[in-house]
C-alpha positions in Angstrom: -49.9 29.8 49.6 -46.3 29.8 47.8 -45.9 25.9 48.5 -49.3 25.2 46.9 -48.3 27.2 43.9 -45.2 25.3 43.6 -47.0 22.0 43.9 -49.5 22.8 41.4 -46.7 24.2 38.8 -44.9 21.1 39.4 -47.8 19.0 38.5 -48.3 21.1 35.3 -44.6 21.0 34.6 -44.1 17.3 34.7 -46.3 16.5 32.0 -44.8 19.0 29.8 -41.2 17.9 30.3 -42.4 14.5 29.5 -44.2 15.4 26.4 -41.1 17.2 25.2 -38.8 14.3 26.0 -41.4 12.1 24.0 -41.4 14.4 20.9 -37.6 14.4 21.0 -37.3 10.8 21.1 -39.8 10.8 18.1 -37.8 13.2 16.3 -34.7 11.2 16.7 -36.4 8.0 15.7 -37.7 9.7 12.6 -34.4 11.1 11.6 -32.7 7.9 12.4 -35.1 6.2 9.9 -34.4 8.8 7.2 -30.7 8.1 7.7 -31.2 4.4 7.3 -30.3 2.5 4.3 -31.2 -0.6 2.2 -27.2 -1.2 2.4 -26.2 -3.6 5.2 -24.0 -2.3 7.9 -24.1 -0.8 11.3 -27.2 1.2 12.3 -27.2 5.0 12.5 -28.8 5.1 16.0 -28.9 8.8 16.4 -25.3 9.2 15.3 -23.8 6.5 17.6 -23.2 4.1 14.6 -21.1 6.5 12.8 -18.9 7.2 15.9 -18.3 3.4 16.5 -17.6 2.5 13.0 -15.1 5.4 12.6 -13.4 4.5 15.9 -12.9 0.9 14.7 -11.1 2.2 11.5 -8.9 4.6 13.7 -8.0 1.9 16.3 -8.0 -1.3 14.3 -6.5 -0.1 11.1 -8.4 0.3 7.7 -7.6 -2.8 6.4 -8.6 -4.8 9.7 -12.0 -2.8 10.0 -12.7 -3.4 6.3 -12.5 -7.1 6.6 -14.5 -7.0 9.8 -17.4 -5.1 8.4 -17.4 -7.3 4.9 -17.2 -10.6 7.0 -20.0 -9.4 9.5 -22.5 -7.7 6.9 -21.6 -9.2 3.4 -20.0 -8.0 0.3 -21.6 -4.5 0.4 -21.5 -2.6 3.4 -22.2 1.0 4.5 -20.0 2.6 7.3 -18.9 6.0 8.2 -15.4 7.4 8.3 -14.9 10.9 9.9 -18.7 11.5 9.5 -18.6 10.7 5.7 -20.8 7.8 4.4 -18.5 5.1 3.1 -19.1 1.9 1.2 -17.0 -1.0 1.3 -17.3 -3.3 -1.6 -15.5 -6.8 -1.8 -17.5 -8.3 -4.7 -15.7 -8.6 -8.0 -18.4 -7.0 -10.3 -18.4 -4.0 -8.0 -14.7 -3.7 -7.6 -14.1 -4.1 -11.2 -16.8 -1.3 -12.0 -15.2 1.2 -9.8 -11.6 0.4 -10.9 -12.5 0.9 -14.5 -14.8 3.9 -14.2 -13.5 7.6 -14.8 -16.1 8.5 -11.9 -13.7 7.1 -9.3 -10.3 8.6 -10.0 -10.3 10.6 -6.9 -9.2 9.4 -3.5 -10.4 10.3 0.1 -8.6 10.9 3.2 -8.0 13.7 5.8 -7.0 17.0 4.0 -4.9 18.1 6.9 -3.5 14.7 7.3 -2.4 14.7 3.5 -1.2 18.2 4.0 1.3 16.9 6.7 2.7 14.3 4.4 2.7 16.5 1.2 0.2 14.6 -0.7 -2.6 17.1 -0.7 -2.6 18.1 -4.3 0.9 16.9 -5.0 2.5 13.7 -6.3 0.5 10.7 -7.6 -0.6 8.5 -4.8 -3.2 10.4 -3.0 -3.4 13.4 -5.0 -7.1 14.3 -6.0 -6.4 17.2 -8.0 -7.4 15.4 -11.3 -5.7 17.7 -13.8 -2.4 17.8 -12.0 -2.5 14.1 -11.1 -2.9 13.2 -14.8 0.0 15.7 -15.8 2.5 14.0 -13.0 1.3 10.5 -14.0 2.9 11.0 -17.6 6.2 11.5 -16.0 5.8 8.3 -13.7 4.6 6.3 -16.8 7.6 7.2 -18.8 10.0 6.4 -16.0 8.5 3.1 -15.2 8.2 1.7 -18.7 10.3 1.6 -22.0 14.1 1.6 -21.7 13.9 2.1 -17.9 11.9 -1.3 -17.8 14.7 -2.9 -19.9 17.5 -1.7 -17.6 15.6 -2.8 -14.5 16.6 -6.5 -14.7 20.5 -5.6 -14.6 20.2 -3.2 -11.8 18.3 -5.6 -9.8 20.7 -8.3 -10.4 23.7 -6.3 -9.5 22.1 -4.5 -6.5 20.9 -7.7 -5.1 24.3 -9.7 -5.7 26.0 -6.5 -4.1 24.0 -6.5 -0.9 24.3 -10.5 -0.8 28.0 -10.1 -1.1 28.0 -8.0 2.1 25.5 -10.3 3.8 27.9 -10.5 6.9 27.3 -6.9 7.7 23.6 -7.7 8.4 24.2 -11.1 10.1 24.0 -11.2 13.9 26.0 -13.3 16.2 23.6 -16.3 15.9 23.9 -16.3 12.2 20.5 -14.7 11.5 19.8 -11.9 9.0 17.6 -8.9 9.5 15.9 -10.0 6.1 13.2 -7.4 5.9 15.8 -4.5 6.3 18.0 -6.4 3.7 15.3 -6.3 1.1 14.4 -2.6 1.9 18.1 -1.8 1.3 18.2 -3.8 -2.1 15.0 -2.0 -3.2 15.9 1.5 -2.1 19.4 1.1 -3.9 17.5 -0.1 -7.2 14.9 2.9 -6.9 18.0 5.3 -6.5 19.9 4.0 -9.2 16.9 3.8 -11.7 15.2 7.2 -10.8 17.5 9.5 -9.0 21.1 8.6 -9.4 22.8 10.4 -6.5 24.9 9.1 -3.6 22.9 8.6 -0.5 23.1 6.7 3.0 20.8 3.8 2.7 20.5 3.1 6.2 19.6 6.9 7.3 17.1 7.1 4.4 15.3 4.0 5.1 15.0 5.0 8.7 13.3 8.3 7.6 11.1 6.4 5.1 9.9 4.0 7.8 9.1 7.1 10.1 7.3 8.8 7.2 5.2 5.7 6.3 4.2 5.4 10.1 3.0 9.1 10.0 1.2 8.4 6.6 -0.9 5.6 8.4 -1.5 7.6 11.4 -2.8 10.8 10.0 -4.7 9.6 6.8 -8.3 9.5 8.3 -7.8 11.5 11.5 -10.3 14.1 12.4 -9.4 17.8 12.3 -9.2 18.1 16.0 -6.2 15.5 16.1 -4.0 18.1 14.3 -4.7 20.8 17.0 -3.4 18.6 19.7 0.4 19.2 19.8 1.4 16.2 21.7 -0.4 13.9 19.3 0.7 15.3 15.9 4.0 16.8 16.4 6.1 13.7 16.1 4.2 13.0 13.0 4.8 16.2 11.4 8.3 16.2 12.4 8.8 12.7 10.7 7.1 13.8 7.5 9.3 17.0 7.3 12.4 15.3 8.0 11.9 13.0 4.8 10.7 16.0 2.8 13.9 17.8 3.8 16.1 14.9 2.9 14.5 14.7 -0.5 15.0 18.4 -1.1 18.9 17.8 -0.3 19.0 14.9 -2.6 17.4 17.0 -5.4 19.9 19.8 -4.7 22.7 17.2 -5.4 20.9 16.2 -8.3 20.6 19.8 -9.7 24.3 20.2 -9.1 25.2 17.1 -11.0 23.0 18.3 -13.9 24.6 21.8 -14.0 28.2 20.2 -13.9 27.4 17.6 -16.7 28.5 18.6 -20.2 26.1 16.4 -22.1 23.1 14.6 -20.7 22.0 11.2 -21.7 19.4 10.9 -24.4 17.0 9.0 -21.9 16.8 11.3 -18.9 16.0 9.7 -15.6 13.0 10.6 -13.6 14.3 13.2 -11.3 16.2 15.0 -14.3 12.7 15.2 -16.2 10.9 16.7 -13.1 13.6 19.3 -12.6 13.4 20.4 -16.3 9.8 20.6 -15.9 10.0 22.9 -13.0 12.6 25.0 -14.8 10.1 25.4 -17.4 7.3 26.4 -15.0 5.3 23.1 -15.6 5.7 21.9 -12.1 6.2 23.4 -8.6 9.4 22.7 -6.6 6.9 21.3 -4.0 5.4 19.0 -6.4 8.8 17.9 -7.8 9.9 17.0 -4.4 6.8 15.1 -3.4 7.0 13.1 -6.9 10.5 12.2 -6.4 9.6 11.2 -2.7 6.8 9.0 -3.5 9.0 7.3 -6.3 11.6 6.5 -3.6 9.1 5.2 -1.0 6.9 3.2 -2.9 8.8 0.2 -3.1 10.6 -0.1 0.3 7.4 -0.4 2.2 5.5 -2.5 -0.2 7.6 -4.4 -2.5 10.0 -5.2 0.0 7.4 -6.5 2.5 5.8 -8.5 -0.4 9.1 -10.1 -0.9 9.4 -11.0 2.8 5.9 -12.7 2.9 7.1 -14.6 -0.3 10.1 -15.9 1.5 8.1 -17.0 4.4 5.5 -18.6 2.2 8.3 -20.4 0.3 9.7 -22.3 3.2 6.3 -23.3 4.3 5.8 -24.9 1.0 9.1 -26.6 0.2 7.7 -28.4 -2.9 7.2 -25.0 -4.4 10.7 -23.9 -3.6 11.9 -27.1 -5.4 9.9 -26.2 -8.5 11.4 -22.7 -8.5 15.0 -24.1 -8.0 14.5 -26.5 -11.0 13.1 -24.1 -13.2 15.9 -21.4 -12.6 18.6 -24.2 -13.0 17.1 -25.0 -16.5 16.6 -21.4 -17.8 20.0 -20.0 -16.1 22.0 -22.9 -17.8 20.9 -21.4 -20.9 21.7 -17.8 -20.7 23.2 -15.2 -18.2 21.0 -13.9 -15.6 20.8 -10.3 -16.9 19.5 -11.8 -20.2 16.8 -13.8 -19.1 13.5 -13.9 -20.7 11.3 -13.6 -17.6 8.1 -14.5 -19.6 9.7 -18.1 -19.3 9.7 -18.2 -15.6 6.1 -19.8 -15.5 6.5 -21.2 -12.0 8.0 -17.9 -10.7 4.9 -16.1 -12.1 2.3 -18.4 -10.6 4.3 -18.0 -7.2 4.4 -14.4 -7.2 0.7 -14.0 -8.2 -0.4 -16.5 -5.6 1.8 -14.9 -2.9 0.0 -11.5 -3.8 -3.5 -13.3 -3.8 -3.1 -15.2 -0.6 -1.3 -12.6 1.5 -1.2 -9.3 -0.1 0.6 -6.1 1.5 -2.2 -3.7 0.2 -5.6 -5.3 0.6 -7.7 -2.4 -0.6 -7.9 0.8 -2.4 -9.7 3.9 -1.5 -11.9 6.1 -3.8 -14.3 8.9 -4.0 -17.3 9.1 -6.3 -17.3 12.2 -8.5 -20.8 11.9 -9.7 -23.9 9.8 -8.8 -23.8 6.4 -10.0 -25.6 2.8 -9.6 -23.3 -0.2 -8.7 -25.3 -3.6 -9.0 -28.5 -1.8 -7.5 -26.5 0.2 -4.9 -27.2 3.9 -5.4 -23.9 5.8 -4.9 -24.3 9.6 -4.4 -21.6 12.1 -5.3 -18.9 12.5 -2.7 -19.4 9.1 -1.4 -16.4 7.3 -0.1 -15.5 4.0 -1.5 -13.3 1.2 -0.2 -12.5 -1.7 -2.4 -11.7 -4.8 -0.5 -9.5 -6.4 -3.1 -7.8 -8.8 -0.6 -11.1 -10.3 0.6 -12.4 -10.5 -2.9 -9.4 -12.7 -3.9 -10.3 -15.1 -1.0 -14.1 -15.6 -1.9 -14.4 -15.7 -5.6 -13.4 -17.6 -8.7 -10.3 -19.4 -7.5 -10.5 -23.2 -6.8 -8.7 -23.1 -3.6 -9.5 -19.4 -2.5 -8.5 -20.1 1.3 -5.3 -22.0 0.5 -1.9 -21.1 -0.7 -1.5 -23.4 -4.0 -0.1 -22.7 -7.3 -2.9 -24.4 -8.9 -5.0 -21.3 -8.2 -3.1 -20.0 -11.4 -3.0 -23.2 -13.5 -5.5 -21.6 -15.9 -5.5 -18.0 -17.0 -7.5 -15.8 -14.4 -9.8 -13.0 -15.8 -8.7 -9.7 -14.9 -11.8 -9.0 -12.8 -11.1 -11.6 -10.3 -7.4 -10.8 -9.8 -6.3 -7.3 -9.2 -3.1 -7.0 -7.3 -2.2 -3.6 -9.0 -5.7 -2.5 -9.9 -6.7 -1.5 -13.5 -8.4 1.4 -15.4 -7.5 5.0 -15.0 -5.9 4.9 -11.6 -4.3 1.6 -11.6 -0.7 1.2 -10.1 1.6 2.8 -12.6 4.3 0.8 -11.7 2.7 -2.7 -11.9 5.0 -3.9 -14.9 8.3 -2.9 -13.1 7.2 -4.3 -9.9 6.8 -7.7 -11.3 10.3 -7.5 -13.2 11.9 -6.3 -9.8 10.3 -9.3 -7.7 11.5 -11.7 -10.3 14.8 -10.5 -10.8 15.4 -10.1 -7.0 13.9 -13.6 -6.2 15.8 -15.3 -8.9 19.2 -13.6 -7.8 18.7 -14.3 -4.1 17.3 -18.0 -4.3 19.9 -19.1 -6.8 22.5 -18.3 -4.1 20.8 -19.1 -0.8 17.8 -20.8 0.8 16.4 -19.0 3.7 15.2 -20.4 7.0 12.9 -18.6 9.3 13.2 -19.3 13.1 11.3 -22.3 14.3 7.7 -21.8 14.4 7.8 -18.5 12.5 5.1 -18.5 9.7 3.0 -16.0 7.8 0.0 -16.6 10.2 2.0 -16.8 13.4 3.8 -13.4 13.3 2.1 -10.4 14.7 1.0 -8.2 11.9 -0.8 -4.9 11.5 -3.2 -4.1 8.6 -3.8 -0.5 8.4 -2.9 1.2 5.2 -0.9 -1.8 4.4 -0.6 -5.2 5.9 2.9 -5.8 7.5 4.6 -7.6 10.2 5.1 -6.0 13.5 9.0 -5.6 13.8 10.9 -6.7 16.8 14.2 -7.8 17.7 14.2 -11.4 16.6 11.3 -12.7 15.2 11.6 -11.7 11.5 15.2 -12.8 11.2 16.1 -15.7 9.0 19.3 -17.7 8.4 20.8 -17.6 4.8 21.8 -21.1 4.0 24.3 -21.1 0.8 23.1 -23.5 -1.8 25.4 -26.5 -2.7 28.0 -25.9 -5.4 26.0 -28.1 -7.7 22.9 -26.0 -7.2 24.7 -22.6 -7.1 23.7 -20.8 -10.5 25.3 -17.5 -9.8 28.6 -16.5 -8.6 29.4 -13.7 -6.3 30.9 -10.8 -8.2 
C-alpha cells in the first residue's frame, strides 16, 4: 500500500509544484514590469540588468561604461550602480539644466570608499555635506582668484623654467624625457608655491599622490562587501593613509613656520587661512588636512595629463604648432613673459579649448538629485544618481567638426551650454580660471624653448588609456617619453635663468 500512496501523492504534488513555479514566474514578470521605465537602457530582467550594468562600471571604468551606454541607447540612459538607479545624460539641454540647478549640488559614491580617502563630509571635491561644502568652498574661491591669480603667471613661468633647466635629470640615455612626470613635478611645485609654501620632496610626494588617485578610482563605487575583504582593500587603505600622513606632516611644518614668523603677509596663503580657521573652531583638523590634500592633488593628475595630451596633439598637428610659435614670437617680442596679457593669446586659447573638447581628461561629472525633478520629460526622483557625459556631448552637438581636432571649432564664440570643460553653476570647478592661466603660462614657457617629439607611431589614439574617474594614459617604461628639441636661436624667446 505504501508505494501506491507515494505514487498518488507524487501525482498530486507535481501539479502543485508546477503551479507554484508558474505563479513565481508571473510574480517576477509583473515585478520586472513595475521596475521597467520609459527611459532607454538595459532591462531590469529580475535583477540581472542592475548586476550586469554595475559590473560594467566596476570593470570597464565609469567613463568607458558611460560612453558605452550612451552610444548604445542614446543621450538619456537608465542604468544601476550598486543597486541605485542612475541616469546618464549626454544631451546639452539636460547637462546644462543639471549643472545650473541647486537641486544637484550633491555627488554620489560609496560612503565607505569616500571614508577611505577622507572625502566623506570633508574637503570640496566629493563632499555632499552641503553646508560644510559651501563653507570650505569660500576658502578655495579666495585662494584661486584675486591676488593669487595674478601671482600665478610669474610662479608658473619660473617653476617651468627651473624644471626645464634641470631637464637632463629626467632624460634617459636615448635622449627621451618622461614628460608626464616632468609636467607633474612642475604642477605640484606651482601648487606648493601658491597654496602651501613649505619645503617638500617632489618625487616622493608625486608617488604618494599617484597611489592615492589610484585608490580613489578603485574604491569610489565599490559595494560595501569590498571593504570587508582585507586582501582587496588593505593596499588602498594604506595608500590613502600614507598621503594623509604626509599632508599632516607638511601642515605641522606650516604651523611651525607660522608660529616662528614675526609678521605674516597681508594676503595669507590657502594653508594659513585654513589653519587659522581651525584655531578659531570653524573647521576640524581632519577637514583642514583634506582641503590641503585636495588642493595639492587636483592639478598633478588632471592639469598635467591635460598638458600631456596637448603636447601629443600639437605634434599631430604641426600647422597648429606653427601658429602658436608665430603668436608667441609676436607677443614676447613686445613684453616679458611674466607681464603677458594672456587674453591676447587667441590661438593658444583656441588650442587649449579644442584640446579639452576633443580629448578631455575628465569626461563626466557625478551628481545626486536632492528633490524630484523633470528634465526634458524625464522624471527624476529624489535620490537618483546622475552622470553627465560632457565628453560625449562635446562630440555630438553644435561644433562644425565635432569628431575632428580642428581649431575652426572655436572660430566663433561657443555658447556655454555646448562647452563645459569645467562645468557651470553652483558646483562648477572652483579652479577653472587659474587652471587656464596655468596651462597658458606652462605651455608658452615650454614651447618657446623646445619642440617636443613623441616616439614614432605614438599618438593620442594609439597609446593605451583607461577612462575611469579620469581619462589617462597607461604608463609603461617607454611609450610616453618624448625628445625635447631646442628651438633655433632665432626662434628662442626665453633664456634659461
